[in-house]
C-alpha positions as CSV (number, residue, x, y, z in Angstrom):
1,M,0.0,-0.1,0.0
2,M,2.5,2.6,1.1
3,K,4.9,1.8,-1.8
4,N,2.6,3.5,-4.2
5,M,2.2,6.6,-2.0
6,S,3.8,10.0,-2.7
7,F,6.0,11.4,0.0
8,V,3.3,14.0,0.6
9,E,0.7,11.2,1.2
10,K,3.1,9.4,3.7
11,V,3.8,12.7,5.6
12,I,0.1,13.2,6.0
13,L,-0.4,9.7,7.1
14,A,2.5,10.0,9.6
15,E,1.1,13.1,11.1
16,R,-2.4,11.6,11.7
17,S,-3.2,10.8,15.3
18,D,-5.2,7.7,14.2
19,T,-2.5,6.0,12.3
20,L,-1.8,2.5,13.6
21,P,1.4,2.0,15.4
22,D,2.6,-0.7,12.9
23,V,2.2,1.8,10.1
24,L,4.3,4.5,12.1
25,I,6.9,1.8,12.6
26,K,7.1,1.3,8.8
27,L,7.1,5.0,8.0
28,A,10.0,5.6,10.5
29,E,12.1,3.5,8.0
30,D,11.1,5.6,5.0
31,K,14.0,6.9,2.9
32,N,12.5,10.5,2.9
33,H,13.5,12.5,6.0
34,D,10.3,14.5,5.9
35,V,8.2,11.4,6.4
36,R,10.5,10.2,9.3
37,Y,10.4,13.7,10.8
38,A,6.6,13.6,10.7
39,V,6.6,10.2,12.6
40,A,9.0,11.7,15.2
41,K,6.5,14.6,15.7
42,N,3.5,12.3,16.1
43,P,2.6,12.0,19.8
44,N,1.3,8.6,19.3
45,A,4.5,7.2,17.7
46,P,5.3,3.9,19.3
47,P,8.7,3.5,21.2
48,E,9.9,1.1,18.6
49,A,9.7,3.9,15.9
50,L,11.2,6.6,18.2
51,I,14.1,4.4,19.1
52,K,14.9,4.0,15.4
53,L,14.5,7.8,14.8
54,A,16.6,8.7,17.7
55,E,19.6,7.4,15.7
56,D,18.5,8.9,12.4
57,K,21.0,10.3,10.1
58,N,19.0,13.6,9.9
59,S,19.5,16.0,12.7
60,D,16.2,17.4,12.5
61,V,14.6,14.0,12.9
62,R,16.8,13.2,15.9
63,E,15.9,16.7,17.5
64,A,12.2,16.0,17.0
65,V,12.5,12.7,18.9
66,A,14.3,14.5,21.8
67,R,11.3,16.9,22.3
């Protein structure tokens, strides 16, 4: 399903408060840093996703996890 989505659609999905934890975990592995950043900012992001994102190569993503 997510393979055919644009990065904008993935960002919107990552920002939603009703997105399932399993989906957020998958989005946390996306190649686009904007998608990963949106997951990091989501207050409902599961710990498994945040642990991955805390070591992200993009500093903005790491900082979003720290907040």
